[in-house]
N, C-alpha and C positions, 0 to 999 in steps of 0.2 A: 504494500499500499503505500502510495506516495501522498501524504497529507499537504505536502507543501503545495501543490498544485491547486487546491482549493480549500480554503479555510470553511470549516463547518462545527457545528457544536456536536459533540458526542461525549458518553461517558467512556472513560479509560479504566478497565477493570485490569489491575496489576497482580499477577500470581494466578496461576490456573491449577491449583489444587481443588479439593471438593468445594470449598466456599466460593472461590473464584468463578469456576465453571459455573455453579448454579447462579451467582449473582449475574454473569453475563446474560445466561439464557433468561432469567427472570426480567431483567431491564429491556431486553430484546420483546417481551411478551408485553410490555408495556409502552411499545411503540418507540422506545429511544433508539438513537444511533449508537452502537457499542463496537469499541476496538478492545481486543483483550490482548495482553503481552505478558509473556513470561521469559526470562533470560535462560531458563533451562530448556535446552535444545530436545530433551526426552519428552517433553509436552507436544510434541508433533502429532501425537497420537489423536489428541482432542481436535486437531485443526479442521478437519473435514467436517465433522459434526457442526461445529461452530459456524463455520463458512455456510454450511446448508442452511443455516437460521439467519443468514444475513449479517454475521458478527464478523468483522473484520480481525485479523490475527497477525501478531509478529512474534515469532516464537524462535528462541535461541539468541535473541538479542535484544537491547532496549534501544530506542530511537528518541533522543531528547527531544526532538521537534514534535514527535507525537505527543510527548507528555505536555509540552508547552503550548499546544493548541487545544488541547481538551478544555471541555468546559466543566467537568467533575472528574477528580481520580478517585477511585475507588479500590485502595489497597486491600489486599488479604491480609488478614491479622498476623501472619507471619513474618510480613514485609515490614521492617521498623521505617519510622517516618525519617530517619536520618539517611535513608537512601539518596544518594547524589541526584538521582533523576527526578525523584520526588521533590526534593529541596530547591533544585533549581527551578522545576515549574511552579512550586508554591509561592517561591519568591517574585513570579511574574503574575500572581494572584490568581492562579488555578484553585479552586475550591478542591478542598479534601473531604470525603464523608467516608462512610463505613456501613457494613451490614446492619448494624443496630439502627442507625436512623433511618436507613431506607426501609427497613421491615416496619419500623414505627409508624411511617406514612402511610403504609398501605393495610396494617393489621387492626382488627376490630374486636379481638379476643382479650380477655384478661390474661396476665402474663405473671408467673412466677419464675423468678431469675436468681439463679444460684453463682455465686462467685466465693473466691477465698484461694488460699493457696493449696491446700490438700482436702480432699474428700468431695470435690465438685461433682465429679462423675457419679459415685456412689449415691450422694445424696438426690442428684438429679433423677437418676434411676428409680431410686426409692419413692420419691414424691410421685413420680408417674405411675408406679405398680399400686400405691395405696390409693390414688384418686381412681384407676380403673376398678379397684376394690370396692369403691363406694358408688360405682355406676356412672361415673364421669368419662369424658373421651379425650384424654390429653395428648397433644401431640408434643413429642419429647425431642428437643434438638439442639442447637447451638454448636458450642464447643465440644460437645459430646460425640459429635461427628456427622450429624445430619444439619445441613444449614438450615437457618431459619426461613429463609426465602422459599425453601421446597415446600413448606406449608402453604404459602400463597400461591403456588403452582399447583398444588394437588387437590384432586376432586374428593378426597377423604375429607369427611366432617370433622370438626374437633369443637371443643367448648373451653378450653383453658390451653395456653402455652407453657410448657415447663421447660425453661432453657439454661443451659449451662453456660455461663459468661465468662470469658477470660478478660485479663487487664488491658490485653492489647486491643480487644474490642473495644472496651470502654475507652481506651484513649482517644479514640476518633469518634464519639459520639457525644451530641450534645442535645438531642432530643428524646432518647430512650427512658421510659418511664415504666418500671415494673409496677404492677399492683401489690406484689409482694416481692420485695428483695431480701435476699438472703446472704449474709457475711459470715462465713463459717470459722476463719482463722486467718491470721497474717503472720507469715515467718520469712525469713530472707530467702528469695527466689528472683530469678530472671536478672539478676545484677549485671549480665552482660548487656542487657536492653535498657536498664534504668540507671540515671545518674547516681542515685543512691537508694538506700532503703526508703526513706520518706516518699521518694517520688513514685515507688511502687505501692506503698500504702495509700498514697492520695488517689491513685488510679482505682485502687479497689474500692475505697469508699466513696467514690464518685457514682457508685451504682445506684445511690440514694439521692442524688443531688437534685433530682427533678420531681421527685415524690411530694405529695400534699397530704393533709390530714386524713385523707380517705384511703391512703394507702399504708402498708404495714411494712416495717423493716425488722427482720429477724438478724440478731447479732450475737455472737458469742461475746457475753460479758468480760469474758478473761483476756480480750485484746488489748493491748497497751493502746491508751488513749480513749478507751471507749467512754468513760465518764464525762469527759469533755467534748468528744466529737458528738455523741447521741445526743446531747442536749441543744444542739444546733439544726438537728434534723426536725423537720416539719411532720413526719410521718408518726403513726403509732408505733410503739417499740414493743416487740417481744423479745426477750433475752434468754440466754441460757448458759450454762457454765458447771464445768465439773471441777472447778477449784473449791477445796473445802472452806465452809464457813462464809460463802458468797452468799448475799441476800438477793433473792430474786423476787421482784414484785409482781411481774407479769410475764410468765415464760416457764422455763423448765429448770429444776434442779437436777443436776446428774450425780448419782452415787456409782458404788461399784458394781452393783447388779440390779439397779432399779433407776427410774425416771419419774420425778414427780412434776406433772404438768398443771400448772395454775394459772388460769386467766378469769376474766371477769364472768365468762360464760362456761367454762370448763375445769373441772378439777378430777384428775386421774393419776393412777400409779401405774406406771408400765414395767414390769419385771423383765429384765433382759438376760439372765443368765441361761434362759432357754434357746436364745436367738444365735445357734451355732454360726450361722453366716456373717455374722455381724459383732464378732468379739472385739474386746479392746477400748479403751477410753475414747479413741478418736472416732469409733463407730457408734458409741453411745451419743456422743455431739451430733455426728451425722443424724440418728435417729430423732434426737430432741428437735434440731432443725426442721426435720422433715415434717414432724407431727405439727410442730408449730405453723410451719407453712400452708399445711393443709387445714387447719383452724381457720387461718387468716383469710384463706380463699372461700371458706364457707362449706367444706366438705362434710359429710357425715362421717365424724371422726371414728365411730366405733365400727362401723362398716370399712372405713380405711386402714383400721389397725390390722384388719386381717391380711391386706397386702404385706404388712411388716412382717407377719408370721410366716409367710410363704416366700419371702425374698430370697434369692440366689444371689451370691456375691459375685462379683463381676471378674472377669480374667484379668490377670495380672496385677491384682490387688489384694496381697494376703491370700494368694490362691495356693490351696493345698494341691500338691501334685501326686505323691504317694510316699510311702514308707519302703525301705530296701535295707534289709538288715537290721531293722531297729532305728534306722536314722530317716529322719522326715525332711522333705524337701519342699518349699514354699517359694512361689513365684511372686515377687513385689515389684516386678519392673516398672510399674507407675510411679515408684518412689523415687522421683528425679530431684529431691532436694532432701536436706538434713533433717527437717523437721518430720518428714514422712517417714526417714529411716528410724527416728528416735521412736515414733509411734510402733513402728513394726517391731522394733526391739522389745519394747514394753510388753508387748502380747506374748512374749515366751519368757523373759526374765533371764533366762541362763543356758548354758550349753550350746551356743550359736557358732555357727561357722559363716561368716558374712561375706558375701560376694559384693564388692563395693566397686565404683568406678565407672568411666565413660568419658562423656565430653563435659568439662566443667562450666558452669554458667557463674563464674565469681564465687565459687563454693567455698565456704569456711568450714572445712573438715574438723577443725576443732572443736566445733560446737559438738560434736559426737564424742569426744573423749570420754567423758564421764560415764555415759551409758555403755560404751564400747568396755570399758575397764570394769563394770559391775556384770557384763552379760555375755561378751564375745570371747570366745577362745582364740579364735583364728580370722584374720582378714584375708581374703584372696582379691588382689587389687587386680583391675582389669582396666584397658583402654588408655586413653591419653592421661589421665588423671592418676595411673598407678603411681608414678615417681612421686607426686605430692602425697599421695596416701601413705606411701612407704615412709616418708619422712614426718609426717605428722603423727603416725601411730606407732613408731620405732620403739618407744619407751611405754608404750601401753599394752600390746600384745603382740603376738608371732604375727607377721605379715609376709604372705608369699606373693609372687607376682604371677600372673598367666597371660598368655598371648592371645587366647581365644576361648569362648564359652566352653568348648569340649574340654580344654586344659583346666580350666577353673573348676567345673564339676568334678572331673576325674581327681584333681588335687584334694577338693574338698571331702570327697568320699574316702580318699586314702587316709586322711587326717581323722576322720571322724569316728566315732564310737557309739554303741548302742545308746538310745535317747538323746542324741545329739540332734540339733536344727541345722540344715543347710538352708540359708535364708539369701536368695536374690534381692537386694533393696539397694539399689546403686548409688543414689543421692545425686545422680548425675543424668544429663541428655545422653541420649543413644546413638547421636549422628555421626560419632567417630567410626562406628564399628556396623551399624544398623540403619535402617531407613526410618525406624521410629520405635518407641517403646513396646508396641506388641511385637514388632519383628525380634526384638531382642528376647522378650519375654517366651515366644514360641521356640526360639534357639535353645533356652534353658530347659524348656519341656521336653524337647527333642532329644537334647542331651542327657537329661534324667531318664527318660523311657529307654533309651539306649543301654544306660548303664545297668538299669534293672533287667534287659534282656540277657546282657552279659553274665 
């Protein structure tokens, strides 16, 4: 395409992963002129399909002139706004918008939106299951894998949107307003993308910025700054906490085997010791947030709780694989930051052989030292972070390096004895060795399965 020949108004969709492809198609259904670009030449596979819809494509390269002449740029969430093509075009007053604001313009259903550092996908899925149990028809999407605009193009009916929302999506949103916003937790993550931790925190808190008194904010009261920031919100607040001696006025108090839910309209104790798929403090927090979100949207909570009882844990999130010679293997590949690893370690307490590593995101591994010292016998370090891991934990526990996942699994098995736990919980991104965290988790499962056969 040669946009120099004729200046025209078009939406430039940047990045052709799942969200970018869906966005390009959706904008075209609304009669917009659309150009789609991806610097990754492998995305040529989608070119014919998009071209057939009247969407022009530039794949395998970026053209600054194409960026500069766009009416609106729509970057996919994975593309930072510091991208030089985007920055140059923005300096020439090209508008930037994202999936959330475009979705908001066309959506007419109530929205439950879930964000936080950890637990987003589990909580989003759990809310969807609970709403189904009480007869509602949720569309579950967003950062969980199904782009929100897919709902707008679907003929299937829904009565509520349940959306996992990332900080990257929130960064380019000015209009998004969930009826129920959920903030699960905040710990250091994505420091390769943000200037500092405060910038990351501010991004997450912005999920509530457009709410009013008819909306609800469900927030973990243990988040640093809760007392100050929550006072500035216009929405009704339901809080939850697993911190001992915390006073909860409207919300959920979490104990080791129960959750006490108390609002003006509802008072109920939920016993959690029988919920085998949702063990650990972090999952009790996820349950509390899910129940409060369902209450806030007006669900029949007694029916919704049936969905909690039948919930099946998601792959790559503390997923039990198998036991071989008394050694149990768990796949927690989704744990891409230190806080997620701490929560995983807390589930087992001791006798852990931990497979740790991958691509760092400004990771501070020293945050793990105390928990590793108490519970971990050996660390198997993998990926680009292996040297950093070895340096950090050299005085804490035994550290072995492995070049591949197969090597890591074999090393862990050789070192383990009966009743030990081999836990893949990497605290890192997967992109040094894998396409994504499911790819990494699936490789772990394959290696463990092969080990069992041997």
